[in-house]
C-alpha positions as a Markdown table, in Angstrom:
| # | Residue | x | y | z |
|---|---|---|---|---|
| 1 | Met | -16.7 | 21.5 | -32.1 |
| 2 | Pro | -18.1 | 18.0 | -30.7 |
| 3 | Ser | -19.7 | 18.7 | -27.3 |
| 4 | Ser | -17.7 | 15.8 | -25.9 |
| 5 | Ser | -14.7 | 18.0 | -27.1 |
| 6 | Ile | -15.7 | 20.7 | -25.9 |
| 7 | Val | -16.6 | 19.0 | -22.2 |
| 8 | Ser | -13.4 | 17.4 | -22.4 |
| 9 | Ala | -11.2 | 20.7 | -23.1 |
| 10 | Phe | -13.3 | 22.6 | -20.5 |
| 11 | Leu | -12.7 | 20.1 | -17.4 |
| 12 | Ala | -8.8 | 19.3 | -18.3 |
| 13 | Met | -8.4 | 23.3 | -17.6 |
| 14 | Thr | -10.4 | 23.5 | -15.0 |
| 15 | Phe | -9.2 | 20.3 | -12.4 |
| 16 | Pro | -5.7 | 20.9 | -14.1 |
| 17 | Ile | -4.1 | 19.3 | -10.5 |
| 18 | Val | -5.2 | 15.8 | -11.2 |
| 19 | Val | -3.1 | 14.2 | -13.4 |
| 20 | Gly | -4.7 | 12.3 | -16.4 |
| 21 | Leu | -8.6 | 13.3 | -15.7 |
| 22 | Ala | -10.0 | 11.1 | -18.2 |
| 23 | Cys | -12.7 | 14.1 | -19.1 |
| 24 | Ser | -14.4 | 13.1 | -22.1 |
| 25 | Val | -18.0 | 11.9 | -21.8 |
| 26 | Gly | -17.3 | 9.4 | -24.6 |
| 27 | Gly | -20.0 | 7.8 | -26.9 |
| 28 | Gly | -18.5 | 8.7 | -30.5 |
| 29 | Thr | -18.3 | 5.7 | -32.1 |
| 30 | Pro | -15.0 | 4.2 | -32.5 |
| 31 | Pro | -13.1 | 3.9 | -35.1 |
| 32 | Lys | -12.3 | 0.4 | -37.0 |
| 33 | Thr | -8.4 | 1.0 | -37.7 |
| 34 | Gly | -6.0 | 4.0 | -37.4 |
| 35 | Thr | -2.4 | 4.7 | -38.0 |
| 36 | Pro | 0.2 | 2.7 | -36.0 |
| 37 | Val | 2.5 | 4.3 | -33.1 |
| 38 | Thr | 3.4 | 3.3 | -29.7 |
| 39 | Ala | 2.8 | 5.0 | -26.8 |
| 40 | Arg | 6.6 | 5.5 | -26.2 |
| 41 | Glu | 6.5 | 7.7 | -29.7 |
| 42 | Leu | 3.4 | 9.5 | -29.0 |
| 43 | Ile | 4.9 | 10.5 | -25.2 |
| 44 | Ala | 8.4 | 11.0 | -27.1 |
| 45 | Asp | 6.5 | 13.5 | -29.8 |
| 46 | Tyr | 4.7 | 16.0 | -27.5 |
| 47 | Lys | 7.2 | 16.0 | -24.8 |
| 48 | Ala | 9.8 | 17.4 | -27.8 |
| 49 | Asn | 7.1 | 19.6 | -29.4 |
| 50 | Glu | 3.6 | 19.8 | -28.9 |
| 51 | Val | 2.3 | 22.0 | -31.5 |
| 52 | Ser | 4.4 | 19.7 | -33.8 |
| 53 | Ala | 2.9 | 17.0 | -32.3 |
| 54 | Asp | -0.8 | 18.5 | -32.5 |
| 55 | Asn | -0.3 | 18.7 | -36.8 |
| 56 | Ala | 1.1 | 15.5 | -36.7 |
| 57 | Trp | -1.8 | 13.5 | -34.5 |
| 58 | Lys | -4.5 | 15.3 | -33.2 |
| 59 | Gly | -7.9 | 14.6 | -34.6 |
| 60 | Arg | -6.3 | 11.3 | -36.4 |
| 61 | Ala | -7.6 | 7.5 | -35.8 |
| 62 | Leu | -4.6 | 6.1 | -34.1 |
| 63 | Leu | -3.8 | 2.9 | -33.0 |
| 64 | Val | -1.5 | 3.3 | -30.2 |
| 65 | Thr | 0.4 | 0.3 | -28.3 |
| 66 | Gly | 1.5 | 0.5 | -24.6 |
| 67 | Leu | 1.5 | -1.2 | -21.4 |
| 68 | Val | -1.4 | -0.7 | -19.5 |
| 69 | Asp | -0.7 | 1.6 | -16.5 |
| 70 | Thr | -3.9 | 2.6 | -14.9 |
| 71 | Ile | -7.9 | 1.6 | -15.6 |
| 72 | Gly | -10.2 | 4.1 | -14.0 |
| 73 | Lys | -13.2 | 6.1 | -13.8 |
| 74 | Asp | -13.3 | 10.0 | -14.6 |
| 75 | Ile | -16.0 | 12.2 | -12.4 |
| 76 | Leu | -18.3 | 11.6 | -15.1 |
| 77 | Asp | -17.8 | 7.9 | -14.6 |
| 78 | Thr | -16.8 | 7.7 | -17.8 |
| 79 | Pro | -14.1 | 4.4 | -18.4 |
| 80 | Tyr | -10.4 | 4.6 | -18.9 |
| 81 | Val | -6.6 | 3.4 | -19.2 |
| 82 | Thr | -3.5 | 4.8 | -19.4 |
| 83 | Leu | -0.6 | 3.5 | -21.4 |
| 84 | Ser | 2.8 | 4.0 | -20.4 |
| 85 | Ser | 5.8 | 4.4 | -22.4 |
| 86 | Gly | 7.6 | 1.1 | -20.4 |
| 87 | Glu | 10.2 | 4.0 | -18.5 |
| 88 | Thr | 10.3 | 3.5 | -14.8 |
| 89 | Ile | 8.7 | 7.4 | -14.9 |
| 90 | Ser | 6.4 | 8.2 | -17.2 |
| 91 | Phe | 4.6 | 10.9 | -17.5 |
| 92 | Pro | 2.9 | 12.2 | -19.9 |
| 93 | Ser | 0.7 | 9.2 | -20.5 |
| 94 | Val | -1.7 | 8.3 | -23.3 |
| 95 | Gln | -5.0 | 8.4 | -21.6 |
| 96 | Cys | -7.6 | 6.3 | -23.8 |
| 97 | Thr | -11.4 | 6.9 | -22.9 |
| 98 | Ser | -14.4 | 4.8 | -23.6 |
| 99 | Ser | -18.0 | 5.4 | -23.9 |
| 100 | Arg | -19.8 | 5.9 | -20.2 |
| 101 | Gly | -20.9 | 2.5 | -18.9 |
| 102 | Ser | -18.7 | 0.5 | -21.5 |
| 103 | Asn | -16.7 | -2.6 | -20.2 |
| 104 | Glu | -14.3 | -2.2 | -22.9 |
| 105 | Phe | -11.4 | -2.0 | -20.1 |
| 106 | Ala | -12.9 | -4.6 | -18.1 |
| 107 | Gly | -11.0 | -7.6 | -18.4 |
| 108 | Leu | -7.3 | -5.5 | -18.6 |
| 109 | Arg | -4.6 | -5.6 | -16.0 |
| 110 | Lys | -1.8 | -3.3 | -15.1 |
| 111 | Gly | 1.1 | -4.1 | -17.1 |
| 112 | Gln | -0.6 | -6.0 | -19.6 |
| 113 | Gln | 0.6 | -4.9 | -23.6 |
| 114 | Val | -2.2 | -4.1 | -25.4 |
| 115 | Arg | -3.5 | -1.8 | -29.0 |
| 116 | Val | -5.8 | 0.8 | -28.5 |
| 117 | Ile | -7.7 | 2.2 | -31.0 |
| 118 | Gly | -9.3 | 6.3 | -31.0 |
| 119 | Ile | -9.0 | 9.4 | -31.8 |
| 120 | Cys | -6.6 | 11.6 | -30.6 |
| 121 | Lys | -7.6 | 15.1 | -29.3 |
| 122 | Gly | -4.1 | 16.2 | -28.1 |
| 123 | Lys | -2.8 | 17.3 | -24.6 |
| 124 | Phe | -4.3 | 17.8 | -21.7 |
| 125 | Gly | -1.8 | 16.9 | -19.0 |
| 126 | Asn | -2.2 | 13.3 | -20.6 |
| 127 | Ile | -2.2 | 12.8 | -24.1 |
| 128 | Leu | -6.3 | 12.0 | -24.5 |
| 129 | Leu | -7.5 | 9.4 | -27.4 |
| 130 | Asp | -11.2 | 9.4 | -26.9 |
| 131 | Ser | -14.4 | 7.0 | -28.6 |
| 132 | Cys | -11.8 | 4.0 | -28.0 |
| 133 | Ser | -11.7 | 0.4 | -28.1 |
| 134 | Ile | -9.3 | -2.7 | -27.7 |
| 135 | Ala | -7.8 | -3.9 | -31.0 |
| 136 | Gly | -5.9 | -6.6 | -29.0 |
| 137 | Asn | -2.3 | -7.6 | -27.5 |
| 138 | Asp | -1.6 | -9.6 | -30.5 |
| 139 | Ile | 1.1 | -7.0 | -32.1 |
| 140 | Ser | 1.9 | -9.4 | -34.7 |
| 141 | Gln | -1.4 | -8.9 | -36.6 |
| 142 | Glu | -1.5 | -8.1 | -40.1 |
| 143 | Asn | -1.1 | -4.3 | -41.4 |
| 144 | Ser | 0.0 | -3.2 | -38.0 |
| 145 | Thr | 3.4 | -1.7 | -38.0 |
| 146 | Ala | 3.8 | -1.3 | -34.5 |
| 147 | Lys | 6.9 | -2.5 | -32.5 |
| 148 | Ser | 6.5 | -4.5 | -29.2 |
| 149 | Ile | 7.9 | -2.5 | -26.2 |
| 150 | Ser | 9.2 | -3.6 | -22.8 |
| 151 | Thr | 9.7 | -2.9 | -19.5 |
| 152 | Pro | 13.4 | -1.8 | -19.1 |
| 153 | Ala | 14.9 | -2.2 | -16.3 |
| 154 | Pro | 15.2 | 1.2 | -14.2 |
| 155 | Thr | 18.9 | 2.5 | -14.0 |
| 156 | Asp | 20.5 | 4.0 | -10.9 |
| 157 | His | 19.7 | 7.4 | -12.4 |
| 158 | Asp | 16.3 | 6.5 | -12.1 |
| 159 | Arg | 16.1 | 5.2 | -8.4 |
| 160 | Leu | 17.9 | 8.3 | -7.4 |
| 161 | Val | 14.9 | 10.7 | -8.9 |
| 162 | Trp | 12.4 | 8.4 | -7.3 |
| 163 | Val | 14.2 | 8.9 | -4.0 |
| 164 | Lys | 14.0 | 12.2 | -4.4 |
| 165 | Asn | 10.2 | 12.5 | -5.2 |
| 166 | Ser | 9.5 | 9.9 | -2.5 |
| 167 | Ile | 11.0 | 12.2 | 0.0 |
| 168 | Ala | 9.9 | 15.1 | -1.4 |
| 169 | Asn | 6.3 | 13.2 | -0.6 |
| 170 | Lys | 7.2 | 11.5 | 2.6 |
| 171 | Asp | 7.3 | 8.6 | 1.2 |
| 172 | Tyr | 10.3 | 7.5 | 3.2 |
| 173 | Lys | 9.4 | 3.7 | 3.1 |
| 174 | Glu | 10.1 | 4.0 | -1.1 |
| 175 | Ala | 12.4 | 6.4 | -1.0 |
| 176 | Asp | 14.3 | 3.7 | 1.7 |
| 177 | Lys | 13.3 | 0.9 | -0.6 |
| 178 | Gln | 14.8 | 2.6 | -4.0 |
| 179 | Leu | 18.0 | 3.3 | -1.6 |
| 180 | Thr | 18.9 | 0.0 | -1.0 |
| 181 | Glu | 18.8 | -1.0 | -4.8 |
| 182 | Ile | 21.4 | 1.3 | -6.2 |
| 183 | Ser | 24.9 | -0.4 | -7.1 |
| 184 | Pro | 27.6 | 0.8 | -4.8 |
| 185 | Ser | 29.5 | 0.9 | -8.2 |
| 186 | Ser | 27.2 | 3.7 | -9.3 |
| 187 | Pro | 28.2 | 7.3 | -10.0 |
| 188 | Glu | 24.6 | 7.8 | -8.4 |
| 189 | Phe | 25.7 | 5.5 | -5.0 |
| 190 | Glu | 27.5 | 8.6 | -3.2 |
| 191 | Glu | 24.8 | 10.9 | -3.3 |
| 192 | Ala | 22.1 | 8.4 | -2.6 |
| 193 | Gln | 24.2 | 7.9 | 1.0 |
| 194 | Lys | 24.1 | 11.5 | 1.8 |
| 195 | Leu | 20.2 | 11.0 | 1.0 |
| 196 | Lys | 20.1 | 8.0 | 3.8 |
| 197 | Gly | 20.0 | 10.0 | 6.9 |
| 198 | Thr | 17.4 | 11.6 | 5.9 |
| 199 | Val | 15.3 | 8.6 | 5.1 |
| 200 | Glu | 16.1 | 7.1 | 8.1 |
| 201 | Gln | 15.3 | 10.2 | 10.3 |
| 202 | Gly | 11.9 | 10.2 | 8.3 |
| 203 | Ile | 11.4 | 6.6 | 9.0 |
| 204 | Ala | 11.9 | 7.2 | 12.8 |
| 205 | Leu | 9.3 | 10.2 | 13.0 |
| 206 | Gln | 6.6 | 9.1 | 11.2 |
| 207 | Arg | 7.1 | 5.8 | 13.1 |
| 208 | Arg | 6.3 | 7.6 | 16.7 |
| 209 | Glu | 3.9 | 10.2 | 15.4 |
| 210 | Gln | 1.8 | 6.3 | 13.7 |
| 211 | Ala | 2.4 | 4.1 | 16.8 |
| 212 | Pro | 0.1 | 5.6 | 19.1 |
| 213 | Arg | -3.4 | 5.0 | 16.7 |
| 214 | Leu | -1.4 | 1.8 | 15.6 |
| 215 | Arg | -1.1 | 0.2 | 18.7 |
| 216 | Glu | -4.5 | 1.1 | 19.6 |
| 217 | Asp | -5.9 | -0.4 | 16.1 |
| 218 | Leu | -4.0 | -3.8 | 17.3 |
| 219 | Ala | -5.5 | -4.0 | 20.7 |
| 220 | Ser | -8.7 | -3.7 | 18.8 |
| 221 | Asp | -8.2 | -6.3 | 16.9 |
| 222 | Tyr | -6.5 | -8.6 | 19.2 |
| 223 | Arg | -9.6 | -7.8 | 21.6 |
| 224 | Arg | -12.1 | -9.4 | 18.9 |
| 225 | Leu | -9.7 | -12.4 | 18.3 |
| 226 | Ile | -9.5 | -13.3 | 21.7 |
| 227 | Ala | -13.2 | -12.8 | 22.1 |
| 228 | Asp | -14.2 | -14.9 | 19.2 |
| 229 | Ala | -11.7 | -17.3 | 20.4 |
| 230 | Asn | -13.5 | -17.3 | 24.0 |
| 231 | Pro | -17.1 | -16.9 | 22.9 |
| 232 | Tyr | -18.3 | -18.3 | 26.2 |
| 233 | Leu | -16.6 | -15.6 | 28.1 |
| 234 | Asn | -18.2 | -12.2 | 28.3 |
| 235 | Tyr | -16.9 | -8.5 | 28.5 |
| 236 | Ile | -13.7 | -9.1 | 27.2 |
| 237 | Gln | -11.2 | -6.4 | 27.1 |
| 238 | Ser | -8.1 | -5.2 | 25.9 |
| 239 | Lys | -5.5 | -2.9 | 27.7 |
| 240 | Ile | -2.1 | -1.3 | 26.5 |
| 241 | Thr | 0.4 | -0.8 | 29.5 |
| 242 | Lys | 4.1 | 0.1 | 29.4 |
| 243 | Val | 6.5 | -2.2 | 30.0 |
| 244 | Lys | 10.7 | -2.4 | 29.5 |
| 245 | Ser | 11.7 | -1.3 | 26.2 |
| 246 | Gly | 8.3 | -0.8 | 24.3 |
| 247 | Tyr | 4.6 | -1.5 | 25.5 |
| 248 | Ala | 2.3 | -4.7 | 26.0 |
| 249 | Ile | -1.2 | -5.4 | 24.4 |
| 250 | Trp | -3.5 | -7.6 | 26.9 |
| 251 | Ala | -6.4 | -9.0 | 27.0 |
| 252 | Thr | -8.2 | -8.9 | 30.0 |
| 253 | His | -10.7 | -11.2 | 31.7 |
| 254 | Glu | -11.5 | -12.2 | 35.5 |
| 255 | Phe | -11.5 | -15.8 | 33.9 |
| 256 | Phe | -7.9 | -15.2 | 32.8 |
| 257 | Thr | -4.9 | -17.3 | 34.2 |
| 258 | Gln | -1.9 | -19.1 | 33.9 |
| 259 | Tyr | -3.5 | -22.3 | 33.6 |
| 260 | Thr | -6.1 | -21.2 | 31.0 |
| 261 | Phe | -3.5 | -19.6 | 28.9 |
| 262 | Ser | -1.4 | -22.7 | 28.6 |
| 263 | Ser | -3.6 | -25.7 | 28.6 |
| 264 | Gly | -6.3 | -24.1 | 25.8 |
| 265 | Asn | -5.6 | -23.0 | 22.7 |
| 266 | Asp | -5.1 | -19.3 | 23.2 |
| 267 | Ala | -1.4 | -19.6 | 23.2 |
| 268 | Ala | -1.4 | -21.0 | 19.7 |
| 269 | Ile | -3.9 | -18.3 | 18.7 |
| 270 | Val | -1.9 | -15.7 | 20.7 |
| 271 | Gln | 0.9 | -17.1 | 18.7 |
| 272 | Glu | -0.4 | -17.1 | 15.2 |
| 273 | Trp | -1.7 | -13.8 | 15.1 |
| 274 | Ile | 2.1 | -12.3 | 16.2 |
| 275 | Gly | 3.2 | -14.2 | 13.7 |
| 276 | Arg | 0.8 | -12.1 | 11.4 |
| 277 | Asn | 1.2 | -8.8 | 12.3 |
| 278 | Arg | 4.8 | -8.6 | 13.2 |
| 279 | Glu | 5.5 | -5.9 | 11.0 |
| 280 | Lys | 3.0 | -3.6 | 12.5 |
| 281 | Leu | 3.8 | -4.5 | 16.2 |
| 282 | Asp | 7.7 | -3.4 | 15.7 |
| 283 | Asp | 6.2 | -0.3 | 13.9 |
| 284 | Ala | 3.9 | 0.1 | 17.4 |
| 285 | Glu | 6.9 | -0.6 | 19.8 |
| 286 | Val | 4.5 | -3.6 | 21.2 |
| 287 | Val | 7.4 | -5.8 | 22.7 |
| 288 | Arg | 4.6 | -7.9 | 24.8 |
| 289 | Val | 1.0 | -9.6 | 23.8 |
| 290 | Gly | -0.7 | -11.9 | 26.3 |
| 291 | Leu | -3.9 | -12.5 | 28.7 |
| 292 | Met | -4.6 | -10.8 | 31.4 |
| 293 | Gly | -6.6 | -12.0 | 34.9 |
| 294 | Arg | -8.7 | -8.8 | 36.7 |
| 295 | Gly | -9.4 | -8.4 | 40.2 |
| 296 | Gly | -7.7 | -8.8 | 43.3 |
| 297 | Phe | -6.2 | -11.5 | 42.5 |
| 298 | Ala | -4.2 | -10.8 | 39.0 |
| 299 | Ser | -2.4 | -13.5 | 37.2 |
| 300 | Trp | -0.8 | -12.9 | 33.5 |
| 301 | Cys | 0.8 | -14.7 | 30.7 |
| 302 | Tyr | 2.1 | -13.4 | 27.8 |
| 303 | Phe | 4.6 | -14.2 | 24.5 |
| 304 | Asp | 8.0 | -11.9 | 24.2 |
| 305 | Ile | 8.3 | -10.3 | 20.7 |
| 306 | Glu | 11.8 | -9.5 | 19.9 |
| 307 | Arg | 12.0 | -6.1 | 18.1 |
| 308 | Thr | 14.0 | -5.7 | 14.5 |
| 309 | Asp | 17.5 | -4.2 | 15.0 |
| 310 | Arg | 16.2 | -1.2 | 11.7 |
| 311 | Ser | 20.3 | -0.8 | 11.7 |
| 312 | Thr | 21.0 | -4.8 | 9.8 |
| 313 | Asn | 17.1 | -5.7 | 9.2 |
| 314 | Thr | 16.9 | -8.7 | 11.4 |
| 315 | Lys | 14.1 | -10.4 | 11.4 |
| 316 | Arg | 11.5 | -10.2 | 13.7 |
| 317 | Thr | 10.9 | -13.6 | 16.0 |
| 318 | Thr | 8.3 | -14.3 | 19.1 |
| 319 | Thr | 9.7 | -16.3 | 22.2 |
| 320 | Lys | 9.2 | -19.8 | 21.5 |
| 321 | Ala | 9.4 | -21.4 | 25.1 |
| 322 | Asp | 6.6 | -22.8 | 26.3 |
| 323 | Pro | 3.9 | -20.2 | 27.8 |
| 324 | Ala | 4.7 | -21.2 | 31.0 |
| 325 | Ala | 7.8 | -20.0 | 30.9 |
| 326 | Asn | 6.6 | -16.7 | 30.0 |
| 327 | Thr | 4.5 | -16.4 | 32.8 |
| 328 | Lys | 4.2 | -13.6 | 35.5 |
| 329 | His | 1.8 | -14.1 | 38.7 |
| 330 | Thr | 1.0 | -11.7 | 41.6 |
| 331 | Gln | -1.2 | -10.5 | 43.8 |
| 332 | Asp | -1.8 | -7.3 | 45.3 |
| 333 | Arg | -1.2 | -6.5 | 48.8 |
| 334 | Gly | -5.1 | -6.0 | 49.3 |
| 335 | Ala | -5.8 | -9.7 | 48.8 |
| 336 | Ile | -3.3 | -11.2 | 50.5 |
| 337 | Gln | -4.7 | -8.7 | 53.7 |
| 338 | Arg | -8.2 | -10.1 | 52.7 |
| 339 | Gln | -7.5 | -13.5 | 52.4 |
| 340 | Lys | -5.7 | -13.8 | 55.6 |
| 341 | Arg | -8.5 | -12.2 | 57.2 |
| 342 | Ala | -10.6 | -15.2 | 55.9 |
| 343 | Leu | -9.0 | -17.7 | 57.2 |
| 344 | Asn | -8.6 | -16.6 | 60.6 |
| 345 | Ala | -12.1 | -16.3 | 60.6 |
| 346 | Leu | -12.3 | -19.6 | 59.8 |
| 347 | Asn | -9.8 | -20.6 | 62.7 |
| 348 | Pro | -10.0 | -18.4 | 65.8 |
């Protein structure tokens, strides 16, 4: 038995949790041609009866037509590509391995239909093909009986299965996305609606758990933005405060006032940053972004952000008023008293 096949079998059994691990070290001479078969047919045969499929395909050179699903390298740095049957949920895949250092798969892209020639090594998680090379993606080439395959539209049953898998993996956003695609007239709709509450609760819980860290990340990014926009100011800092209905993110500096915000470029920069980060700001429960002065005489200027209505998916928007209209200005009691004493000293 060739050493590459021994390595393939050993690693596939040693790492069964890694689905589709490309374990062959490659290095064999790629066959020039092979028996034409589609990935759909090959996968169907192995799903139906692995013993029978091994008798039919194992050890033979195959010319497999399929859709590119993943492109990568295994733990031995050997390039591989997996071909799907074109179904929404395709397991196993046909995993085609080239030789180490090869650029055979460098030009492929996900979803592309290709033909790959290789030696079938049987099924170890995925159906493995070794010593592979690309035969091209023109399925009308002479002497090829492989049929064109296309990706069918997912059925409502496919979507319901995907919803359940996403919930199990705590990918509630993906589950929510698939739920919205299930037709109200389908038999799966009633069961899908029963899962909706679980999905909404999962999304809300994850959002609350992730919000504090997300606010810190946003505040850090916002500080860098304002610092870059004001290179002449040193020691610009960020600050997070609790406000009604959420949180506010500030960039702070002694120089910042209502005038600097409304007369310079900062207002436009802040509003553009809000537009880029609307979804993240919503997830972080941030409802206000602005600039704040520091010291005894503190002033601030900000934009309020409208939160998304999760029940109607209303789009988030920022207020369109002039920055001065959204300006708050205050003085602390100590600063006022100090100013009065200074004036009294000048006018005894």
